[in-house]
Short mmCIF file of the C-alpha atoms (twelve columns), coordinates in Angstrom:
data_MODEL
# 
_entry.id   MODEL 
# 
loop_
_atom_site.group_PDB 
_atom_site.id 
_atom_site.type_symbol 
_atom_site.label_atom_id 
_atom_site.label_alt_id 
_atom_site.label_comp_id 
_atom_site.label_asym_id 
_atom_site.label_seq_id 
_atom_site.Cartn_x 
_atom_site.Cartn_y 
_atom_site.Cartn_z 
_atom_site.pdbx_PDB_model_num 
ATOM 1   C CA . MET A 1   6.937   -7.024  -8.598  1 
ATOM 2   C CA . ILE A 2   4.282   -8.038  -11.076 1 
ATOM 3   C CA . LYS A 3   2.460   -5.551  -13.279 1 
ATOM 4   C CA . LEU A 4   -0.934  -4.687  -11.849 1 
ATOM 5   C CA . PRO A 5   -3.959  -3.736  -13.928 1 
ATOM 6   C CA . GLU A 6   -4.585  0.024   -13.967 1 
ATOM 7   C CA . GLU A 7   -7.923  -0.330  -12.173 1 
ATOM 8   C CA . VAL A 8   -6.208  -1.837  -9.099  1 
ATOM 9   C CA . LEU A 9   -5.626  0.799   -6.422  1 
ATOM 10  C CA . ILE A 10  -2.964  0.548   -3.712  1 
ATOM 11  C CA . TYR A 11  -4.001  1.782   -0.271  1 
ATOM 12  C CA . LEU A 12  -1.225  2.469   2.224   1 
ATOM 13  C CA . ALA A 13  -2.358  2.439   5.870   1 
ATOM 14  C CA . VAL A 14  -0.465  5.183   7.667   1 
ATOM 15  C CA . GLN A 15  -0.778  3.832   11.232  1 
ATOM 16  C CA . PRO A 16  1.096   0.651   12.236  1 
ATOM 17  C CA . ILE A 17  -0.719  -2.605  12.994  1 
ATOM 18  C CA . ASN A 18  -0.026  -5.701  15.059  1 
ATOM 19  C CA . MET A 19  1.713   -8.054  12.607  1 
ATOM 20  C CA . ARG A 20  0.214   -11.095 14.327  1 
ATOM 21  C CA . LYS A 21  -3.052  -10.262 12.584  1 
ATOM 22  C CA . SER A 22  -3.840  -12.573 9.733   1 
ATOM 23  C CA . PHE A 23  -6.490  -12.606 7.012   1 
ATOM 24  C CA . ASP A 24  -9.624  -11.979 9.082   1 
ATOM 25  C CA . GLY A 25  -8.030  -9.405  11.400  1 
ATOM 26  C CA . ILE A 26  -6.608  -7.424  8.500   1 
ATOM 27  C CA . ALA A 27  -9.916  -7.630  6.611   1 
ATOM 28  C CA . VAL A 28  -11.612 -6.008  9.622   1 
ATOM 29  C CA . LEU A 29  -8.974  -3.227  9.628   1 
ATOM 30  C CA . ILE A 30  -9.572  -2.632  5.920   1 
ATOM 31  C CA . GLN A 31  -13.294 -2.196  6.585   1 
ATOM 32  C CA . GLU A 32  -13.157 -0.219  9.830   1 
ATOM 33  C CA . VAL A 33  -10.004 1.898   9.532   1 
ATOM 34  C CA . LEU A 34  -9.555  2.317   5.784   1 
ATOM 35  C CA . LYS A 35  -13.311 2.287   5.048   1 
ATOM 36  C CA . GLN A 36  -12.793 0.012   2.046   1 
ATOM 37  C CA . ASN A 37  -14.188 -3.326  0.896   1 
ATOM 38  C CA . PRO A 38  -11.452 -5.983  1.288   1 
ATOM 39  C CA . LEU A 39  -13.042 -8.026  -1.524  1 
ATOM 40  C CA . ASN A 40  -12.664 -5.341  -4.205  1 
ATOM 41  C CA . GLY A 41  -9.322  -6.626  -5.545  1 
ATOM 42  C CA . HIS A 42  -7.263  -3.616  -4.469  1 
ATOM 43  C CA . LEU A 43  -3.982  -3.891  -2.540  1 
ATOM 44  C CA . PHE A 44  -3.847  -2.883  1.125   1 
ATOM 45  C CA . VAL A 45  -0.399  -2.175  2.596   1 
ATOM 46  C CA . PHE A 46  0.287   -2.278  6.349   1 
ATOM 47  C CA . ARG A 47  3.420   -1.975  8.493   1 
ATOM 48  C CA . ASN A 48  4.413   -2.787  12.047  1 
ATOM 49  C CA . LYS A 49  5.414   -0.240  14.713  1 
ATOM 50  C CA . ALA A 50  9.152   -0.799  14.171  1 
ATOM 51  C CA . ALA A 51  8.597   -0.240  10.408  1 
ATOM 52  C CA . ASP A 52  10.740  -3.241  9.482   1 
ATOM 53  C CA . LYS A 53  7.849   -5.446  8.313   1 
ATOM 54  C CA . ILE A 54  5.164   -4.954  5.681   1 
ATOM 55  C CA . LYS A 55  2.055   -6.969  4.867   1 
ATOM 56  C CA . ILE A 56  0.140   -6.468  1.644   1 
ATOM 57  C CA . MET A 57  -3.256  -8.121  1.481   1 
ATOM 58  C CA . TYR A 58  -5.573  -8.465  -1.489  1 
ATOM 59  C CA . TRP A 59  -8.480  -10.547 -2.713  1 
ATOM 60  C CA . ASN A 60  -7.382  -12.934 -5.444  1 
ATOM 61  C CA . ARG A 61  -10.382 -14.358 -7.313  1 
ATOM 62  C CA . ASN A 62  -11.400 -16.932 -4.691  1 
ATOM 63  C CA . GLY A 63  -9.500  -16.044 -1.524  1 
ATOM 64  C CA . PHE A 64  -7.227  -13.602 0.268   1 
ATOM 65  C CA . ALA A 65  -3.498  -13.504 -0.384  1 
ATOM 66  C CA . ILE A 66  -0.841  -11.869 1.788   1 
ATOM 67  C CA . TYR A 67  2.602   -10.690 0.725   1 
ATOM 68  C CA . TYR A 68  4.873   -10.314 3.761   1 
ATOM 69  C CA . LYS A 69  8.310   -8.686  3.749   1 
ATOM 70  C CA . ARG A 70  10.766  -8.290  6.629   1 
ATOM 71  C CA . LEU A 71  13.847  -6.100  6.379   1 
ATOM 72  C CA . GLU A 72  17.019  -7.473  7.920   1 
ATOM 73  C CA . ARG A 73  18.416  -3.927  8.270   1 
ATOM 74  C CA . GLY A 74  16.791  -0.526  8.166   1 
ATOM 75  C CA . ARG A 75  13.177  0.570   8.144   1 
ATOM 76  C CA . PHE A 76  10.473  1.216   5.611   1 
ATOM 77  C CA . LYS A 77  9.866   4.944   5.161   1 
ATOM 78  C CA . PHE A 78  6.156   5.682   5.441   1 
ATOM 79  C CA . PRO A 79  4.739   9.172   4.891   1 
ATOM 80  C CA . LYS A 80  3.613   11.029  8.004   1 
ATOM 81  C CA . LEU A 81  0.026   12.119  7.396   1 
ATOM 82  C CA . ASN A 82  -3.112  12.841  9.391   1 
ATOM 83  C CA . LYS A 83  -5.197  10.514  7.213   1 
ATOM 84  C CA . ALA A 84  -5.918  6.819   7.772   1 
ATOM 85  C CA . SER A 85  -4.563  5.923   4.329   1 
ATOM 86  C CA . VAL A 86  -3.150  7.251   1.088   1 
ATOM 87  C CA . THR A 87  -3.203  5.772   -2.381  1 
ATOM 88  C CA . LEU A 88  0.033   4.878   -4.108  1 
ATOM 89  C CA . THR A 89  1.027   4.200   -7.667  1 
ATOM 90  C CA . GLN A 90  2.657   0.897   -8.493  1 
ATOM 91  C CA . GLN A 91  5.982   2.736   -8.905  1 
ATOM 92  C CA . GLU A 92  5.668   4.261   -5.438  1 
ATOM 93  C CA . LEU A 93  4.920   0.839   -3.927  1 
ATOM 94  C CA . GLU A 94  8.001   -0.626  -5.585  1 
ATOM 95  C CA . LEU A 95  10.136  2.242   -4.252  1 
ATOM 96  C CA . LEU A 96  8.671   1.791   -0.769  1 
ATOM 97  C CA . LEU A 97  9.441   -1.944  -0.833  1 
ATOM 98  C CA . ASP A 98  13.012  -1.086  -1.899  1 
ATOM 99  C CA . GLY A 99  13.386  1.123   1.183   1 
ATOM 100 C CA . ILE A 100 13.146  4.501   -0.548  1 
ATOM 101 C CA . ASP A 101 11.406  7.356   1.296   1 
ATOM 102 C CA . ILE A 102 8.610   8.228   -1.136  1 
ATOM 103 C CA . SER A 103 7.580   11.316  0.839   1 
ATOM 104 C CA . LYS A 104 10.828  13.010  -0.230  1 
ATOM 105 C CA . LEU A 105 10.299  12.363  -3.935  1 
ATOM 106 C CA . LYS A 106 9.017   15.130  -6.163  1 
ATOM 107 C CA . ARG A 107 7.162   14.247  -9.310  1 
ATOM 108 C CA . LEU A 108 7.023   16.606  -12.251 1 
ATOM 109 C CA . PRO A 109 3.501   17.820  -13.055 1 
ATOM 110 C CA . GLU A 110 1.547   15.914  -15.676 1 
ATOM 111 C CA . LEU A 111 0.987   17.648  -18.956 1 
ATOM 112 C CA . HIS A 112 -2.208  17.125  -20.893 1 
ATOM 113 C CA . TYR A 113 -2.286  18.221  -24.492 1 
ATOM 114 C CA . GLN A 114 -5.313  18.463  -26.678 1 
ATOM 115 C CA . ALA A 115 -5.086  17.854  -30.372 1 
ATOM 116 C CA . VAL A 116 -5.495  20.966  -32.506 1 
ATOM 117 C CA . LEU A 117 -7.810  20.296  -35.427 1 
# 
């Protein structure tokens, strides 16, 4: 996958959608379900009920773009949450697209040091 700018957020919709939806239908879902502006340049990730297809939609300068992936075997592993969406890091998105269950991963805590003067 390409390197995204740090200001780009990745929103993962937890509930499945009808994969027949295209640009306008997904834009409505982004506004109504995720409560986000589809024109803000962030990535919005959706899956179907069988969890073998993913659509990622984003606004690209002058129009919407959709990335669509279908697995020939297996299922994408989405986290089970009571929220409409969660934000992912680019690393987590790449793992998800590779079929890795990101809900089972444990990240070490971040350390923040301050310079001693």
